[in-house]
C-alpha positions as CSV (number, residue, x, y, z in Angstrom):
1,M,-76.7,-49.5,-36.2
2,T,-76.8,-46.2,-34.3
3,N,-74.0,-43.7,-33.9
4,H,-73.7,-44.9,-30.3
5,E,-73.4,-48.6,-31.3
6,V,-70.8,-47.7,-34.2
7,N,-68.6,-45.7,-31.8
8,N,-68.9,-48.5,-29.0
9,S,-67.5,-51.0,-31.5
10,L,-64.5,-48.8,-32.2
11,P,-61.3,-48.5,-29.9
12,P,-60.9,-45.3,-27.8
13,K,-60.0,-42.1,-29.4
14,T,-56.2,-41.4,-29.4
15,C,-56.8,-37.6,-29.9
16,T,-59.5,-35.0,-30.1
17,I,-61.4,-33.8,-33.1
18,D,-60.0,-30.4,-32.9
19,R,-56.6,-31.9,-33.9
20,L,-58.1,-33.7,-37.0
21,I,-57.5,-31.1,-39.5
22,T,-54.9,-28.5,-38.6
23,V,-52.9,-27.8,-41.8
24,P,-54.1,-24.5,-43.3
25,E,-54.1,-25.9,-46.9
26,D,-56.2,-28.7,-45.8
27,I,-58.6,-26.5,-43.8
28,K,-59.0,-24.6,-47.1
29,K,-59.7,-27.7,-49.1
30,V,-62.4,-28.7,-46.4
31,I,-64.1,-25.3,-46.6
32,E,-64.1,-25.3,-50.4
33,G,-65.6,-28.9,-50.4
34,K,-62.5,-30.3,-52.2
35,K,-61.6,-32.4,-49.1
36,T,-64.2,-34.9,-47.5
37,A,-62.1,-37.2,-45.8
38,T,-58.7,-37.4,-43.8
39,R,-56.6,-40.3,-42.7
40,R,-54.7,-40.3,-39.5
41,N,-52.5,-42.7,-37.6
42,G,-55.0,-42.7,-34.7
43,R,-58.8,-42.3,-34.1
44,Y,-59.6,-38.5,-33.6
45,A,-63.3,-38.4,-33.8
46,D,-66.5,-40.5,-33.2
47,V,-69.4,-40.8,-35.8
48,G,-71.7,-37.8,-35.5
49,E,-69.2,-35.6,-33.8
50,V,-68.9,-32.1,-35.1
51,M,-65.6,-30.3,-36.3
52,V,-65.5,-26.5,-36.5
53,L,-63.2,-25.0,-39.1
54,Q,-63.3,-21.2,-39.6
55,D,-66.7,-21.0,-37.9
56,Q,-68.1,-23.7,-40.4
57,K,-69.4,-26.9,-38.9
58,F,-68.8,-30.4,-40.4
59,R,-70.3,-33.7,-39.1
60,V,-68.2,-36.9,-38.9
61,D,-70.2,-39.4,-41.0
62,N,-68.0,-42.4,-40.9
63,V,-64.8,-43.7,-39.1
64,Y,-63.1,-46.8,-40.1
65,S,-59.7,-48.4,-40.3
66,Q,-58.1,-48.9,-43.8
67,S,-54.7,-50.3,-44.8
68,L,-52.5,-48.1,-47.1
69,G,-52.4,-50.9,-49.7
70,E,-56.3,-50.3,-50.0
71,L,-56.1,-46.8,-51.0
72,T,-57.2,-45.9,-54.5
73,D,-57.2,-42.6,-56.5
74,E,-60.8,-42.1,-55.5
75,H,-59.7,-42.1,-51.9
76,A,-56.9,-39.6,-52.6
77,R,-59.5,-37.3,-54.3
78,Q,-61.6,-37.5,-51.1
79,E,-58.4,-36.1,-49.4
80,G,-58.3,-33.3,-52.0
81,F,-55.5,-34.6,-54.0
82,E,-55.3,-35.4,-57.9
83,G,-54.6,-39.0,-57.2
84,L,-52.9,-41.6,-55.2
85,E,-49.3,-40.7,-56.0
86,D,-49.9,-37.1,-55.3
87,Y,-51.3,-37.9,-51.9
88,K,-48.6,-40.4,-51.1
89,E,-45.7,-37.8,-52.0
90,T,-47.4,-35.3,-49.8
91,I,-47.9,-37.6,-46.8
92,L,-44.4,-38.9,-47.1
93,S,-43.0,-35.2,-47.2
94,F,-44.7,-34.6,-43.8
95,H,-43.2,-37.7,-42.3
96,P,-39.5,-37.9,-43.5
97,G,-38.1,-41.4,-43.3
98,M,-41.6,-43.0,-42.9
99,P,-41.9,-46.0,-45.2
100,W,-45.2,-46.4,-47.2
101,L,-46.1,-50.0,-46.2
102,P,-49.3,-51.6,-47.8
103,Q,-50.1,-53.4,-44.6
104,M,-49.9,-50.3,-42.5
105,R,-53.4,-49.1,-41.1
106,V,-54.8,-45.7,-40.9
107,W,-58.1,-44.3,-39.5
108,V,-60.3,-42.9,-42.0
109,H,-62.6,-40.0,-40.9
110,E,-65.2,-39.0,-43.5
111,F,-67.2,-35.7,-42.9
112,S,-69.7,-33.4,-44.5
113,P,-70.8,-29.7,-44.1
114,I,-73.6,-29.1,-41.8
115,N,-75.8,-26.4,-43.6
116,E,-77.7,-24.6,-40.8
């Protein structure tokens, strides 16, 4: 399946790639190679799209939906955290009053550096 076919099977984006990663600490984790995925409430990028952070380019390799109940420690490490509890605490601190519902779905955006 081509990137075009993958992107056509996904719903329309709800935001733009430049808003995918904006927290300075997260940007630092991406630059250092400690963060290779981010989860958002909406879809911010298409597969193959390029994100630029501090003049470094990163290609979106995969975009898919996932429930919070499916998250594992490995997923949390992709996000740059020690484990799932650390990730969960941080997310809930950004969204006061938001419940962590296992059935709630998020969009996963996986990316990798483009070495030119």
